[in-house]
C-alpha positions in Angstrom: 58.7 -94.3 -53.9 56.1 -92.8 -56.2 53.8 -95.3 -57.9 51.2 -95.6 -60.6 47.7 -96.1 -59.0 45.6 -96.2 -62.1 45.9 -96.0 -65.9 42.9 -94.3 -67.5 41.8 -94.0 -71.1 38.8 -92.9 -73.1 37.9 -92.0 -76.6 36.2 -88.7 -77.5 32.4 -88.5 -77.1 29.7 -85.9 -77.7 28.0 -84.5 -74.6 25.2 -82.0 -74.1 26.3 -78.7 -72.4 24.2 -75.5 -72.1 22.2 -76.2 -75.2 25.2 -77.1 -77.3 27.1 -80.2 -78.2 30.7 -80.6 -77.0 33.2 -83.2 -78.5 35.6 -84.1 -75.7 37.9 -86.8 -74.5 37.8 -85.6 -70.8 36.0 -88.8 -69.7 38.7 -91.5 -68.8 38.1 -94.9 -67.2 40.6 -97.2 -65.5 42.3 -99.9 -67.6 42.4 -103.5 -66.2 45.8 -105.1 -66.7 48.7 -103.7 -68.8 48.4 -100.9 -71.3 50.5 -100.1 -74.3 52.2 -96.7 -74.4 52.7 -95.2 -77.8 54.5 -92.0 -78.8 51.3 -90.0 -79.0 48.8 -91.9 -76.9 48.0 -94.8 -74.6 46.1 -97.7 -76.3 42.4 -96.9 -76.3 42.9 -93.2 -75.6 42.1 -90.1 -77.6 41.6 -86.4 -77.4 38.6 -84.4 -78.8 40.4 -81.2 -79.4 43.9 -81.7 -80.8 44.6 -78.0 -80.9 44.6 -77.8 -77.1 45.4 -81.4 -76.0 47.4 -84.4 -77.1 50.4 -84.5 -79.5 53.9 -85.5 -78.8 54.6 -83.0 -76.0 51.2 -83.8 -74.3 50.9 -87.5 -74.8 50.1 -88.5 -71.3 48.4 -86.4 -68.6 49.4 -87.1 -65.0 47.5 -86.1 -61.8 48.2 -86.9 -58.2 46.0 -88.7 -55.6 47.2 -86.1 -53.0 45.5 -83.4 -55.2 42.4 -85.5 -55.3 42.2 -85.4 -51.5 42.8 -81.7 -51.6 39.8 -81.1 -53.9 37.6 -83.5 -52.0 38.2 -81.4 -48.9 37.8 -78.0 -50.7 34.7 -79.0 -52.6 33.2 -81.2 -49.9 33.0 -84.2 -52.3 33.3 -87.9 -51.8 32.3 -89.1 -55.3 35.6 -88.8 -57.2 36.9 -91.8 -59.2 40.2 -92.3 -60.9 40.3 -90.3 -64.2 37.9 -87.7 -62.7 40.3 -84.9 -63.8 40.8 -86.3 -67.3 44.2 -87.8 -66.4 45.8 -90.8 -68.0 47.9 -91.6 -65.0 46.6 -91.3 -61.4 49.7 -91.4 -59.3 50.9 -91.3 -55.7 53.7 -88.9 -55.1 55.5 -86.5 -57.6 53.7 -83.4 -56.4 53.7 -80.3 -58.7 56.0 -78.4 -56.4 58.6 -81.2 -56.5 58.6 -82.4 -60.1 60.6 -80.3 -62.6 60.2 -79.8 -66.3 62.7 -82.1 -68.0 62.6 -84.8 -65.3 62.6 -88.3 -66.8 60.9 -91.3 -65.3 60.8 -95.0 -66.0 57.4 -96.6 -65.5 56.9 -100.3 -66.4 58.9 -100.7 -69.7 58.3 -97.1 -70.9 60.3 -93.9 -70.5 58.7 -90.5 -70.0 59.8 -86.8 -69.8 57.9 -83.9 -68.1 57.2 -81.2 -70.6 54.7 -78.7 -69.2 51.9 -78.1 -66.7 48.4 -78.8 -67.7 46.6 -76.0 -69.5 43.0 -76.2 -68.1 39.9 -75.4 -70.1 36.2 -75.4 -69.4 35.8 -79.1 -70.1 37.5 -80.2 -66.9 34.8 -78.1 -65.1 32.1 -80.1 -67.0 33.7 -83.4 -65.9 34.2 -82.4 -62.3 30.8 -80.7 -62.1 32.4 -77.4 -61.0 32.5 -74.6 -63.6 35.3 -72.7 -61.6 37.6 -75.7 -61.8 40.0 -74.3 -64.5 40.7 -71.3 -62.3 40.9 -73.4 -59.2 43.4 -75.8 -60.6 45.7 -73.1 -61.9 45.5 -70.8 -58.9 46.1 -73.6 -56.4 49.4 -74.6 -57.9 48.0 -78.1 -58.5 47.5 -78.2 -62.3 49.1 -81.6 -62.9 51.6 -82.1 -65.7 52.2 -83.8 -69.1 54.6 -86.5 -70.1 56.3 -86.9 -73.4 57.0 -90.6 -74.3 60.7 -91.1 -74.9 60.5 -94.9 -75.2 57.3 -96.8 -75.9 56.4 -99.8 -73.7 53.7 -101.1 -71.3 52.5 -99.8 -68.0 50.0 -100.9 -65.4 48.5 -100.0 -62.0 51.0 -100.7 -59.2 54.1 -100.0 -61.3 56.9 -98.0 -59.5 57.8 -94.6 -60.9 61.6 -94.3 -60.9 63.4 -91.1 -61.6 66.2 -91.7 -64.1 67.3 -88.1 -65.0 66.5 -84.4 -65.1 67.2 -81.1 -66.7 70.3 -79.1 -65.7 68.0 -76.0 -65.1 65.7 -76.9 -62.2 62.2 -75.4 -62.3 59.1 -77.2 -60.9 55.8 -77.6 -62.6 54.2 -75.3 -60.0 56.9 -72.6 -60.6 56.5 -72.7 -64.3 52.7 -72.6 -63.9 52.9 -69.5 -61.7 55.4 -67.9 -63.9 52.9 -67.8 -66.8 49.6 -67.4 -65.0 50.3 -65.2 -62.0 50.9 -61.5 -62.1 54.6 -61.9 -61.3 56.9 -62.6 -64.3 60.5 -62.0 -63.0 62.9 -61.6 -66.0 65.6 -63.9 -64.5 63.0 -66.7 -64.0 61.7 -66.3 -67.5 65.3 -66.6 -68.8 65.9 -69.6 -66.6 62.8 -71.4 -67.8 63.7 -70.8 -71.5 66.9 -72.6 -71.0 65.0 -75.9 -70.3 65.3 -77.9 -73.4 62.4 -80.2 -72.6 59.9 -77.3 -72.2 57.1 -77.7 -74.8 57.0 -75.2 -77.7 53.6 -73.7 -76.7 54.9 -72.8 -73.2 58.2 -71.6 -74.7 56.3 -69.2 -77.1 54.3 -67.8 -74.2 57.3 -67.2 -71.9 59.2 -65.6 -74.8 56.3 -63.3 -75.4 56.4 -62.2 -71.8 60.1 -61.6 -72.1 59.7 -59.6 -75.3 57.0 -57.5 -73.7 59.3 -56.6 -70.8 62.1 -55.7 -73.3 59.8 -53.3 -75.3 58.3 -51.7 -72.1 54.9 -53.4 -72.6 54.9 -55.2 -69.3 51.3 -54.6 -68.3 48.8 -57.4 -68.8 50.0 -60.8 -69.9 51.7 -60.9 -73.3 52.2 -64.6 -72.9 48.4 -65.3 -73.0 46.7 -62.3 -74.7 45.5 -63.1 -78.2 46.9 -61.1 -81.1 43.6 -59.2 -81.4 44.3 -57.7 -78.0 48.0 -57.1 -78.3 47.9 -53.3 -78.7 45.7 -52.0 -75.9 44.9 -48.3 -75.7 43.1 -46.2 -73.1 39.3 -46.4 -73.4 37.2 -43.4 -74.3 36.0 -41.3 -77.2 37.4 -37.9 -78.2 35.7 -35.1 -80.3 37.5 -34.5 -83.6 36.7 -31.9 -86.2 36.0 -32.9 -89.8 38.5 -30.8 -91.8 38.1 -32.3 -95.3 35.6 -34.6 -97.2 36.7 -36.2 -100.5 34.9 -38.4 -102.9 37.4 -41.2 -103.7 35.1 -43.3 -106.0 31.4 -43.8 -106.8 30.8 -45.2 -103.4 33.7 -44.3 -101.1 34.1 -41.1 -99.1 37.2 -40.0 -97.2 37.0 -37.9 -94.1 40.0 -36.1 -92.6 39.7 -35.3 -88.8 41.9 -33.2 -86.5 41.7 -32.2 -82.9 39.6 -29.0 -82.7 42.1 -27.4 -80.3 45.2 -28.3 -82.4 46.5 -31.0 -79.9 48.4 -33.9 -81.1 46.5 -37.1 -81.8 47.5 -40.5 -80.5 50.2 -42.2 -82.5 49.1 -44.9 -84.9 50.5 -48.0 -86.5 49.9 -48.6 -90.2 46.8 -50.9 -90.6 45.0 -49.8 -87.4 41.4 -48.5 -87.2 39.3 -46.2 -85.1 35.7 -46.5 -83.8 33.3 -43.7 -84.5 30.3 -43.1 -82.2 27.6 -41.4 -84.3 24.4 -39.9 -82.9 21.8 -39.5 -85.7 18.9 -37.3 -84.6 16.0 -39.3 -83.2 17.9 -42.5 -82.7 17.8 -43.7 -79.1 21.1 -45.6 -79.4 24.3 -44.3 -81.0 25.8 -46.0 -84.1 29.2 -47.5 -83.6 31.3 -48.3 -86.6 35.0 -49.3 -87.1 36.9 -47.6 -89.9 40.5 -48.3 -90.9 42.8 -45.3 -91.1 43.5 -44.9 -94.8 46.2 -42.3 -94.6 49.8 -42.4 -93.5 50.5 -42.7 -89.7 50.2 -39.2 -88.3 49.6 -37.4 -85.0 48.3 -34.3 -86.9 45.2 -35.9 -88.5 43.3 -39.1 -89.0 41.8 -40.0 -92.4 39.1 -42.7 -92.7 37.5 -43.9 -95.9 33.9 -45.1 -95.8 32.0 -47.2 -98.3 28.4 -46.0 -98.7 26.3 -49.1 -98.8 22.6 -48.8 -100.0 21.3 -49.9 -96.6 24.2 -48.7 -94.5 22.9 -46.4 -91.7 26.3 -45.0 -90.6 27.7 -44.4 -94.1 24.5 -42.8 -95.3 24.5 -40.5 -92.2 28.1 -39.5 -92.8 27.4 -38.7 -96.5 24.1 -36.8 -96.0 24.6 -35.1 -92.7 28.3 -34.6 -91.7 29.9 -31.5 -93.0 33.3 -29.8 -92.7 33.7 -28.3 -89.3 31.4 -30.8 -87.6 32.6 -32.7 -84.5 32.5 -36.6 -84.3 33.4 -38.9 -81.4 36.4 -41.0 -82.2 38.3 -43.7 -80.3 42.0 -44.0 -80.1 43.6 -46.1 -82.9 43.5 -49.8 -82.2 43.9 -53.2 -83.8 46.7 -55.7 -84.5 46.5 -55.9 -88.3 49.6 -53.9 -88.6 52.7 -53.8 -90.8 55.5 -55.9 -89.5 59.1 -54.6 -89.5 61.8 -56.6 -91.3 63.5 -57.1 -94.6 61.3 -59.8 -96.2 59.1 -58.9 -99.2 55.6 -57.5 -98.6 52.4 -58.6 -100.5 49.3 -56.5 -100.0 46.1 -58.4 -101.1 42.8 -56.4 -101.1 39.4 -56.0 -102.7 37.0 -53.1 -102.6 37.1 -51.0 -99.4 39.6 -53.6 -98.1 42.2 -51.3 -99.7 42.0 -48.9 -96.7 44.2 -50.5 -94.1 46.8 -51.7 -96.7 46.9 -48.2 -98.2 48.1 -47.0 -94.8 50.8 -49.7 -94.9 51.8 -48.7 -98.4 51.9 -45.0 -97.3 54.3 -45.9 -94.4 56.5 -48.0 -96.7 56.7 -45.2 -99.3 57.4 -42.5 -96.6 60.3 -44.7 -95.4 61.5 -45.3 -99.0 61.5 -49.0 -98.1 64.0 -51.1 -100.1 61.8 -54.2 -99.5 60.1 -55.9 -102.6 56.5 -54.7 -102.4 53.6 -56.0 -104.4 50.0 -54.8 -104.2 47.3 -56.9 -105.8 43.9 -55.2 -105.8 40.5 -56.2 -107.1 37.7 -53.8 -108.0 34.6 -53.8 -110.1 35.7 -51.1 -112.5 37.5 -47.7 -112.6 34.4 -45.9 -111.2 34.5 -48.2 -108.2 38.3 -48.1 -107.7 39.2 -45.8 -104.9 42.7 -44.3 -104.4 43.9 -45.4 -107.8 46.0 -42.3 -108.5 47.2 -42.1 -104.9 48.4 -45.8 -105.0 50.2 -45.4 -108.3 52.0 -42.3 -106.9 53.1 -44.2 -103.8 54.2 -47.3 -105.8 56.4 -45.0 -107.9 58.1 -43.8 -104.7 59.2 -47.3 -103.8 62.4 -48.6 -105.4 61.0 -52.2 -105.7 57.2 -51.5 -105.7 54.8 -53.2 -108.1 51.0 -52.9 -108.6 48.6 -55.4 -110.2 44.9 -54.5 -110.5 42.0 -56.8 -111.6 38.6 -55.4 -112.7 35.8 -57.9 -112.4 33.5 -55.9 -114.7 35.6 -53.3 -116.6 33.7 -50.6 -118.3 33.9 -49.6 -121.9 36.1 -46.6 -121.0 38.4 -48.6 -118.7 41.9 -48.9 -120.3 43.8 -52.2 -120.0 47.4 -51.5 -119.0 46.5 -48.1 -117.6 43.5 -48.5 -115.3 43.8 -52.2 -114.8 46.0 -55.2 -115.6 43.6 -58.1 -116.0 39.8 -58.6 -116.3 38.2 -61.1 -113.8 38.9 -62.0 -110.2 42.2 -62.4 -108.4 43.0 -66.1 -108.2 45.7 -68.6 -107.6 46.6 -68.7 -111.4 47.5 -65.0 -111.2 50.0 -65.5 -108.5 52.4 -67.1 -111.0 51.6 -64.5 -113.6 52.8 -61.7 -111.3 55.7 -63.7 -109.8 54.4 -63.4 -106.3 57.1 -64.4 -103.7 56.2 -67.2 -101.3 58.4 -66.0 -98.5 56.7 -62.6 -98.2 54.6 -61.2 -95.4 51.0 -61.2 -96.7 48.4 -58.7 -95.6 44.8 -59.6 -96.6 41.7 -57.5 -96.4 38.4 -57.4 -98.3 34.8 -58.8 -98.5 34.2 -62.2 -96.9 34.1 -64.2 -100.1 37.3 -62.6 -101.3 39.0 -63.4 -98.0 37.9 -67.0 -98.1 39.1 -67.4 -101.7 42.5 -65.7 -101.1 43.2 -67.7 -97.9 42.6 -70.9 -99.8 44.7 -69.7 -102.7 47.6 -68.8 -100.4 47.5 -72.2 -98.8 47.6 -73.8 -102.2 50.5 -71.5 -103.2 52.5 -72.8 -100.2 52.4 -69.7 -98.0 53.1 -70.5 -94.4 50.2 -69.6 -92.0 52.4 -67.4 -89.8 53.1 -65.2 -92.8 49.4 -64.5 -93.4 48.0 -61.4 -91.7 44.3 -61.0 -92.0 41.8 -58.2 -91.2 38.2 -59.0 -90.7 36.0 -55.9 -90.6 32.8 -57.3 -88.9 34.2 -59.0 -85.8 36.9 -61.6 -85.7 37.4 -65.4 -86.1 35.7 -67.2 -83.3 37.4 -69.8 -81.0 34.9 -72.2 -79.3 37.0 -75.3 -78.6 35.1 -78.6 -78.8 31.8 -77.1 -79.8 30.2 -79.3 -82.5 28.3 -77.9 -85.5 27.9 -74.4 -84.2 25.5 -72.6 -86.5 27.0 -69.3 -87.7 24.4 -66.5 -87.5 24.7 -62.8 -88.2 25.0 -60.8 -84.9 21.7 -59.6 -83.5 20.1 -58.3 -80.3 19.2 -61.1 -77.9 15.7 -62.5 -77.9 15.2 -61.3 -74.3 16.8 -57.9 -74.6 16.2 -56.0 -71.3 14.5 -52.6 -71.5 16.7 -51.1 -68.8 20.3 -51.5 -67.5 23.7 -50.5 -68.9 24.0 -50.6 -72.6 26.6 -53.1 -73.8 27.7 -52.4 -77.4 29.8 -54.7 -79.6 31.4 -52.2 -81.9 32.7 -54.4 -84.7 29.5 -56.5 -84.9 27.2 -53.5 -84.8 25.0 -54.9 -82.0 24.0 -53.4 -78.7 21.9 -54.8 -75.8 20.9 -53.8 -72.3 22.6 -55.7 -69.5 20.4 -58.0 -67.6 22.2 -59.2 -64.4 19.7 -61.9 -63.8 20.0 -63.4 -67.3 23.8 -63.3 -67.8 26.7 -63.9 -65.5 29.3 -62.1 -67.6 29.7 -60.2 -70.9 30.7 -63.3 -72.7 27.3 -64.9 -72.2 25.6 -61.8 -73.5 27.8 -61.8 -76.6 27.0 -65.4 -77.2 23.3 -64.6 -76.9 23.8 -62.0 -79.6 25.8 -64.5 -81.8 28.8 -62.1 -81.7 32.0 -64.0 -82.7 33.9 -64.6 -79.5 37.0 -66.5 -78.4 37.2 -68.5 -75.2 38.6 -71.6 -73.6 38.6 -71.6 -69.8 35.6 -69.2 -69.1 37.1 -68.4 -65.7 39.7 -65.7 -66.3 42.7 -67.9 -66.7 43.5 -68.4 -70.4 42.9 -64.8 -71.7 41.6 -66.1 -75.0 38.5 -63.9 -74.5 40.6 -60.7 -73.8 39.1 -57.9 -75.9 39.5 -54.2 -76.3 37.5 -52.0 -74.0 36.7 -49.0 -76.2 34.8 -47.1 -73.5 33.2 -47.6 -70.1 34.3 -49.7 -67.1 33.7 -53.2 -65.8 33.8 -55.2 -62.5 35.1 -58.7 -62.2 32.9 -61.2 -60.5 35.7 -63.8 -60.6 39.0 -62.1 -60.1 41.5 -63.0 -63.0 44.8 -64.5 -61.9 46.5 -61.8 -64.0 44.6 -58.7 -64.9 44.5 -57.4 -68.5 46.1 -54.1 -69.2 44.2 -50.8 -69.2 42.0 -50.7 -72.3 41.4 -54.5 -72.4 38.8 -56.7 -70.6 38.3 -60.4 -70.0 34.7 -60.8 -71.0 34.4 -64.3 -69.5 34.4 -63.0 -65.9 33.3 -59.3 -66.1 30.1 -57.3 -65.9 29.5 -53.7 -67.0 29.3 -51.0 -64.3 27.7 -48.6 -66.8 27.4 -48.3 -70.5 30.4 -50.1 -72.2 31.6 -50.5 -75.8 33.6 -53.7 -76.5 35.8 -54.2 -79.5 34.0 -57.3 -80.8 
């Protein structure tokens, strides 16, 4: 019979790691005597990162002594102690290839249900002293599993573990683990797993995403793990396009229309996506890479981008002063996940300044389809002189049966006409949401300067808009994910202090930073990005979780640590890859 060998608890603590401070609850120590089991925790236990650990479905983590012995052999270690893998229960028996999701067990006076395999992160590598541990645990089929607490009680070392029930659909912890993380995702097994009522919501979402990807023909890569920012991969490479029109949209915004010089069709686009331009000003040793949203309707005949000319903007100034009709520019395929969602619910477009460009493409698509959805565009500008696309937007709004427009000027000029050019003086704010009768159940698309974005996100939360209805575009990089890192200082992206003079050029397109690859200084592209303070997302750092998956705009990479499931063509896992030549990453 299976039995409980040790009950381990520990409160979160701060530890030093690679020059940073990590807040983590991975250190657990054995409890002497009986321990109370609550719905969310054992007495005296806690988690440092509640986004990735803990909660009702992950209340108690379980690991087997048989797996301890396996890792002692594999790693040639003899120093392991109970709690070494961050588990609350060290047990004998109940291997991952025998326990099924939904199995219920009585231990002491408490009742538990198996909900999911463990999702490993870099912190277990810190605790074990082996950075590869997240990948090793997952690839070995020995991840361990989580209990949900069905009935509170007390437990203690030596208690018998008695199985009292199970799910009708039988699928082991090891099978569920492999179904998500390996490269094999059989449809019938995904459907079977999703019939298990006890499966945790997070795992259910991931498996549903895999199933949806297969249904839409997007079966390459891992849709169950890839972040939203990498959800629409395209083939890497730049293509020469000819400038066919240049238009002045406002005092500081210029639109450029581009076509294939040989008349070939361009890649299809989704409303809200962007392209990357590679510009080569004379005399510059490195090209300029800039991302620009497509501001026209989705088209395979032409692309239109609209560029704000900043006083110190090298790329915008170059486009304004040196690029003429007939010139060729290097352009990537359209990419990005800030795209218009299909459905019948209302649409609210929130923009300021040049943030109008991606939502203008969305409005164009809605107008072209004569969408019957309620559509409201709230836009903020300084004045009429700095209000691009004003006439175009009003024309598109008139083409929509239920389209409305509301414009705020922060500094209206003497010639600006209230009611014609703008609707209100000042800044867009929470108080204006009620004035315009903004629906709460809409899909919201938000783009603009950083201060505007922060204000609008806070206003939407206060207005009661659900997070899943908020779609956000950030021009200069994305929102970072560095789980457990304490008080990380946010700095503007910059070349690294020890930039190498030779080696492949690694360019981070959205951050506008490039650096030479130094194989002796960095193990992977993620470490170089961190040295440049480029906003990055990661969790496992070993090619398992795919949080770091990013677009590969051009070039090629090699993997030092082979991922369990490779990303699709056009994407790269930066945590375990190195450049084989010059590369451009969509970060």
